N, C-alpha and C positions, 0 to 999 in steps of 0.2 A: 527942926526937929527930923529926926532920922525913922520914916515910917518902919524899916525893918529891925529898928532896935529892939532888944529884947527875946529877940529869937534865935536858936541853935544855929551854927553854920548851915545843918542840913534843910533846915526848915529855910533860911534865907536862901539856899541854892535852889530849891524848889519853887519859891515865890519867883524867882528869876525866870526860871524858865518857863513858868505861866506866863509872866509879863511879855518874855521874849515871844512866846507863841501866840498872843494876843496882837502884837505888832507884827508878826509876819503877815496873819490871816486878815487883819482889818483894814490893807489896802483893796482887796478881792470882793469886799462884801459891797453891796448897794447902800449908798446913803442920802436918797431923796428923802426929803422931809413928807411926813404922810404915809410912806410906803409901809407895808407889813413886813416885819422882820422874816426873813425865809425861813421855814420850817423844813428844811430839805428832807427828803427819806431816799436811801438808796436801797431799798427792800425790794427783791424782785421776787412778783407773785406770778407763778406758772401754772398754767391749765394742767389739771389733773384729769386724764379722760373718763367717761363714766363706764359702766361695765359694758356697752354695747360697743362704745368707740375705742374700747380698749383692745377689741379683737381685730383692729384694722390689719390687712396683709396675713393674717393667719390661715386663710384659706391654701394659701402657699405651702407645698410640704418641705417647710425648711429641714436643712441637716444643721448640726450646730458645729458639727467639727470639717474643716477642709481636708485634713489627712484621711479621715473614715469616708467622705464623699468621693473623693479620688480612688480609694480601694474598690468602692460601689461602680464607680465609672469604668474602671478595667473591666468589672466583671460583665456590667451590662452593655457595654458600648457608647451608654449616653454620654455626652459632655456634661462639665460641671458649670452651673451659673452661680458664681461667685459674689454675690451683695456685699459689697462694703460699707457699713454704715459710717465707720471712723477709723482712726488710726491710732497708733501707740505715738505718743508725743504730739499728738494735733493740739492746738488751742482753740481751735473752732468753737464757737463760743455756744452754739444753741444747737449742739449735737441732737438730743432728744428731738426738739422740734422737727430738723430738717429730714432725720429719720421718719418721722410720722408722714410728711409730705409724701415722701416714697411709699409707705404702707398705704395709705389712705389713698393714695393716686395710682401709679403704675401697677401696684402689687394688690389693688383692689379691681382692676380691670379683669372682667369674668373670663375674655380670651387670652389674654396674658398669663393669668392663673393657669388656665388649662396648658396652655403652650410649656409653662416652666413645668409643671408637674409632669407632661406627658414626653416631653424631648429631652428634660435635662434632669441632673442631680442639682437640685437648688440649694443653696447653703447661706447663710446669713451669719457671718462670723467678723468680730475684730482679728486682724492679723497678728501671728505671733511675730516676734523680733525677726526670724530667720526667713517665715514668709515675707515680711516686710522688705527683706534686702535681696530677696530672691525674684521678686516680682517689682523690684523698684519703686516701692509704696513710700517714698520719703514724705514727709509732712509738707506743706505747702507745694511740692510738685504734683502730687496726687491729691486733690481737694475734693473730700466728701461732699455729697454721697456718689460713689460710683459702682461700677461693677467690673469684673473680669470674667471670660469663657474660657476653661481649660479643658485640654485633653486629659485622657486618665491618666497620661505619662507624667501631667503636671505642665507639659508645655502651654504657652499662651497663645489663644487665637484670636482674643479681641480682649482690650481693655478701656475703659471709657469715665472719666469723671467729669466734676465740672456740671453736674446735671443741674438746673436751675429754670429749664421750661420742660413740662412732660406735656407730649402729646401722642395719643394711643397709636397711630398707624405708625407714627416713625420710631417709635421705641418697639413696637412690636416687629418690625421689619428689621431694625439693628441687631434685635437679640435672634429672630428666628433666619438671617442669613448665615448665623453660624450653625445652624442644624439642616440646613438643604433645604428648609421650610420658608415660605414666603407669603405675602399677602393677606393683610388684615380686612375682613369685612367689617366695617366701620361699627355696626350694629346688625346681629344676625336677626333681629326682630324686625321682620316685615311691616307689622303693625304700626311701628313708630317710624319707618324708612323716611317718610317727607319730614317727620320732625327733625329727625338727625341731619337730613339733608340740609333744613333751614339754618340749623346750627354751625354746620359745616362752611355754610356760605357768609357766616355772620348776621343771619338774621333770626333775631329772638323773636320774632313778632309772628307767632303760632298759634295754633290751636290742638291742645291735646285730649284726648278721648277721654272719656269719664272711667270712674274706677269703680267696680262692684267690690263687695267684700272679699270674696273669693277671687278675683281677678289673678292670673299668674303674673302678669306685668305691671301690677300695682306698685312695686318699689321702683323699677325703671322710669313708670311716668312719673311717680313722685319725685324722681331725683331730676328729671328733666324740668318739671315744675319750678321746682326749688331753682334749678341753675336759672330758668327764666327770669323770674323774679328777681334775682341778684341781678342780673347782666341789664334789666331794666331798670336798675339802681333803687331795688326795695330790699336790701338786706334784712331788714327785720322779719318781713313777710317771707323771706328765704331761710331764715334761719327757725322759724315755726315749721314750716313745709318740712325741712329737712328733720327736725325733732318729730314729728309725727309720722314720717314714712319710716324712720329707723325702727321702730316698734311694729311694722306691719309683719315682715318677715325676719326676726332677730338672729336668722342662721344665713342671711344672705350677704355675701361680700357687700354689695352695692348698701344695704341697709347698714353696716357698719362705716362706712364711706360717709354715708348721710348723717349718722351720728358726730362724726369726725367735724364735718364741714358745720353742723348747727353748733357744736361746741366752740368755733372760731380757728380751729389750727389743721382745716383742712388746706389742699393746697389750691382747690379751684377758689374758695373764698379768698386766699393769701394772693392771689394770681399768678402762680407758678403753674396750675394746670389749665390747658387751653384745649378746646375741642375745635377750633375753628381748623379748615384744613390749609396745609401750610405749601408753599410752592415745591415742586417734584425737586428742582436742586438742593430744598433744604432735608430731603429724605437720607442723603447722604452724610449728614451730620453725624459727628461720633466716630467715623469711619477718617474722614478727610479733614477736619477741623476738632478743635477742642470740646467736648462733651455736647452741650445744646447750644453753642453758638454756630450760626448758619455758614456754609462755606463762602469762602471768598466770592463776590459777583451776584450772590443769589437777590440780592435787595440792591435795587439803584435809591438814590436818595427820594424820589418822590413815594416809592415804595415804603420806605421806613417812617418818612411823616403821616403817611396815611395809614398805616398799620398801627403805630404808635398813638395816633389820636383816636381811633377806634378801641384801642385797649383803654385807654384813660376814660372815655367816656362811659365804659361798661363797668368801671372800677369804683365810682362815685355813689356816695350813700345819700338819704333822704335830706339830710340837713347840707348838704353839699361836700361834705369833708371825704377826704381820701386817707382812710384808717387800715390799710395793710400791714403798714410797718410795725414791727413789733422790736423796734431798737432800744433797748432799756439798760444800757449800762450804767445810767445814772441811776436806776431804778425805775420802778414802774409808775411811780407818780410822775414821771417826766413824758410818758407815752402822748398825755393830751397835746403838749407842746410841740413833739415830735408831728403827730398829725397836724397841727396847725401849721407847722413848717413845711411838710410836704404838700399840702394842699395849696399852700401859696405857690411854690415853685411849679406845680401842675397848672395852675391857672396861669402862670407865667408862659409856660409850654403851649398851651391852648390860645393865648393871645398870639403866639408867632404863628402857631397852625392857622389861624383865622385869617391873620395876613398874607400867609404864603401861599394858602388854598384856599381862597373866599369861596370857593364852588363847592366845598366838601362838608357837607353836612353843617351850613350855617348856622341855622336857628339852633340847632343842639349844642354846637360848640359854644355859642353865645349864651345860651342858657346854664351851661357846665360854668362858664368863667363867672357869671353873675352869683351863681350858686357857691363858687369857691371864695368870692368876695364875700358873700354872707356868712360864711363859716369863718374866716379867718377875723372876722369884724365883730364876732359875738363873743364877749369877753368870758361867758360861762364854757367856751372851749379851751381855756388857756387856764393852766395851772400855774400861778402866779409866787406860789411858795416853793417851787422848783427852781434851784440853782442849776441843774445839770444841762437843760436844753431850754432855758427859756429864752434865750438870745436869739434861736433861730426863729422861735415864735412870734418875735419882734420883729427881727430883721428883714426876714421874707415877704411878710404881709407888706411891709412899707414897700418894697420893690413892686409888688405885684399891683398895689393901689397907685403909685405914683405912675405906672405905665397905663393904667386904666385911665386915669384920668387925663394923659395925655392923648389917648385915642378916642376921647369923648365921653367916657363914663363920670357919672356925677359920684367922685369919692373924696371930695375935699375933707370935708368934717373927719372921715374916719382915718385917713392919712393922717392929718395933723395929730389925732389921738394917737395914732401908732407911732408916729414919730417920737412923741413925748413919751409913749411907753420905753420905746428903744433908749433915749437918753436916761431913762430914769435907773437903767440897770447898769450905767456906767461906775467903775470902780472908782473910789477917790484919786488913786495913782494916773486915772484917765481910760486906761483898757476897757474892756470888756470880758467877759468869761463862758468858757464851756466847760463845765468842771472846775477849772480854776483860769486864771487870766492867760490867754496867749495871743500872740502876733496875728494870727489867722482869722481869729473871731474879733479883734479889734478892727483887721482890715473890712472883715464882712459888713461890720457896725458901720463903718466910714463909708463905703462903697453904698450903701442903702441910704444914708442921709445926703449923700451927694446926689444920689438920684431924686428923693423926695426934695431936695433945694430946687433942682430943675424943674421940678412939678408945680413950683410955687408953693411948699410948704415952709413954715416959717421955723428954725433952727435957732438953738441958743448955740452960739457961734462960741461961746468960751468953752463948752463941752467938746465941741469939733476939734478947737486948737488944741485943749487938754488932750483927745485922742490922739491927733496927729502926733503930738509932742511924744507920747507916750509908744506909740509904732515907732517912731524916727529912732528913740533910743534902741529899741530892739534891734535895730537894723545893724548889723556887723560888716565888718570892714569889706570882705569878698562880696557883700551883698547877701548874706547869707541871714535869716531870720530863726531864732530857736524856737523849740517846741513849746516853751512857756516863758512866760514873762516875768521879771521881777527878780530873778535868782540871781545867784552869784555870778558874775561877769568873769569870763575868762578872755585869755588872748587867742584871738582867731588868726588863722594863717591861710585859709582858702585851701585845705586837704581835701582829698578826693573823697574821704568820709564825710566832713562836714559838708561840702557841697550836695552830695549825694542824698543826704538826710534832710537837706531843707529845698531841694529843688523843686518838690512839687507844690510846696507852699509860697516860693519866691515871687511867681507872677502876681498873683492875688494880692499879696502885703506891697509889692512894689506899683501896683496900678492905683492901689488905695490912696499911696502917699502922693502919686503922680496928680490923681485927681483933685487933690488940696494943694498942690503947686510947692509940694516937698520931694520930688522925683525929676528926674530928666530923661531923654528919649536913650540917652546908653545905658542908663541902671535898666529902665524898664527891656531894652533888647538884651541886656545880660541875663536877667531873670526868665526871660522866655528861652533863651539858649540853652541855660543851664536845664531847666525843665524839659525839653527835647532830649537833651542828652541823658539824662537820668529817667527815660521813660520805662527802662526794664522794672526799676523797683514799682512802679504802679501796676504796669502789668504781672508781676508775680502775686501782688496783694489781690487781685482782681477775684471776686468769687469767695473771698476767705473773709469770715466773719469775725475778725480780730486782726491784731497787729501780727505781722510776719516776719519782722526782724528788729533788731535793735534800733534800728532808723526808723521805725515808728510808723511805719507806711501800714496800711490795714485795706481790705476791701470797701469800707464804707467812707475811705478817702480816696478812691479812684475818679467819680466824677465830680468831686467837691474839687479837687486839684484841676482835673481837666477844664472845670467850667472858669476856674481861675485864670487859667493859662488862655481860654477863648477870650475871656474879658481884656486881658492883656494885651492880647493880639489887636483885636478890634481897637484898640486905642491906640495902635501904631500910626504913624503917619503914613497916608494913600502912595503908595510905590511898590517897587518889585520884592522888597521883603516881605512887607505885609503882605502881599499876595502870596510870595513863597510859603510863609508862616500858616495862612488860611488853609492853600491847598494839603500842605501837610499832616494839618489838624484834623482837616474833614478825610483823609487817608485812612488816619487811625480811627474815626470814629466810625466810618465806613467798614471797617474789617470787624467789628464788635456786634452787629445786632443778631440776637437770640433766632431760633428757627422760625419765630414769628413775626420778626422785624422789632421786637422790643428790645430792652436793654436793663442789664441788672449789673450791680457790683459787689453787693453782698445780700444774702437770703434776710436780713435782719432789717435792712432799711426798706427793701421790697421793691419790686419791678415798677410800681408807679413812680416811685421816686428816681429809679436807673432811668426810666424811659422818659422822663420829664426832662431830667439834668443832661442826658445824649442830644434831646433834643434843643434844648437851649445853647448848648456848644455848638450843635449843627447848623444852627439859625446864626451864629456870630462868625462861621467859616467862612460866608461869601459876603458880608455886610460891608458896605463902604464906609457907613457913620459908625462910630464908636456906640457900644451897648448903652453907655451912659448918658447918650445925647440921641439916642433913637426915639 
């Protein structure tokens, strides 16, 4: 019997289209018995500021036209401060959110507000096409947010972009140097001098004065109290404090900032604004280096480890999670899974810190690790119906639990359950998916399962074999791996374009196959070599919240690919080549800390993710044993 009998040709055609579509999608769907079928949402729910928070940055006397500001500059002799929130042709994903970081951070600082209004003609505007050409503001070269300082003639005096860490003294000095003024007193409030001194030293254990109803310092004291609660791992308490003080003086810039922090989009609670003092050498950042990246040599390896650990310890919430990331490419429903994944990575980094510097805040680090484990083990923190980021929420906790177990923590039951969860989202074809099935995700799953096996977990080896087979099929003749799996195969010739597009993911994919006996030293070495060769593709994407070219690199791939390379290097045989690769990788990493010693690759994934990933890469750059055997 013909099931299409009696239908018109057009109806038959559409039934064939539907059937073909189902066949194409089916291999990527999870098929474990008893698992709820995914009800994935791609809707992105973004914060709409309240009436007080909406005023952030408005105390700066912004002009809306650069041309008119230059005319005014010619008449007054003041230079133009031109804040560039975004560019024409920019694909930066979260332009609004990044702009809010600037408005609620630097442009809510009373002294920076006063400096800009008194010494400059401040402009906030998106460049016109001719302005972008004149000042070389090409997308991906000038990465928002940033600013320029111009003479009245239009001549450029200073240009700074890639701002991902805000520190008041540094930014004040950077701006004021162009006007002949310098020297920011961290706070002009002598009543709070001791408290601000403690904050600058990294000490959040201080007592604040009580506040009377008519206290002129009430807003600043309240802001400090909220910041103190947040850094002491009480973000919900901090949120309530910020909300309360935002209405005390609703015309005060710090009240607007407090409102933004209470609503979750302020730079302090997102980890981009720091108040701790920075090394004197970092004060030249923005002139001698790109944006808020520290000049070369400011931080040594120990300095990076201690700074990164301190930062991470201050960003954990009451439940043990790290939730600063707002990476929602797959929709807001994916955020819980992003937070679980980031928390697992932070826990892994803290384990490395504990081993490397056991004398540094040992009890606090150990508690933070246990709290990370508690967070990632709680099924209430995972959204099982999300298809876009579920893999990371299963794969990275497996690695955290496996490492904890080998270091003496009791994680056996949770590890076994995490392994089962990870295997449950394998596709029928054998691979794993992130939005869709792709080789680098499958490689992540296979690396996690291998580490779990070494820690004593029981695996379904049929699933492992199927995964290895799927990844092997994705490997192309020159050792490259495509961006997605299961598509139409094409003839590969190892062209420059093909290698440059795949170089970032090659080491991770190759090491995954190597761990399961489906690769060899020659292939692994080639993957690492190509990854180093095309490092510039990663560098271009750094600090950008989207893909930067048809090669599919993006800021959010920077540390992911760097970590894959670090893992591949750690699995080389001990010898001259391995030592050379480790030294080269360490050199790349140590050229990238921010002015406070932390790391970032995109605003969206956040500085907790960037810092944790960088520390994990650094930990492998001088290890003698493979990461997966450590």
